[in-house]
C-alpha positions, 0 to 999 in steps of 0.5 A: 500499499505505501510503496504503490503510493510513493510510486504513483507520486514519483510517476505523477512528478515525472510526467509533469517534469517530462513536458518541461524543457529549457532552462527552467527544467536544468535549474530545477534539476540542478536545485533538487540535486543540491538539496539531495546531496545536502540531505545525504551529506546530513544523513551520513554526518548524523551516522557518523556521530551516532556511531561515535557516541554509542561506545560512551553512551549509558545503559539508559541512553542505549535502551532509549536509542533501541526504543526509538529504532524499534519504533521506526522499524515498526512504523515502516513495517506498517507503512511498507507491507 
């Protein structure tokens, strides 16, 4: 259910952008790629900081991290059947 909705959204955006051309489309894709690179770099930085912080975590902090991770996985499991 969730994956099909995401697929429909991406196909709708692709159909809308397929008719676009010229300098506007090029600028749109350049801006989108810059945003994606920034988001990916922030994700990598966050993961590196998390890995560095794991050995210094207290037991309660580690348990909180595991509860949050389990909750995220449960929600993803419900969204993506």
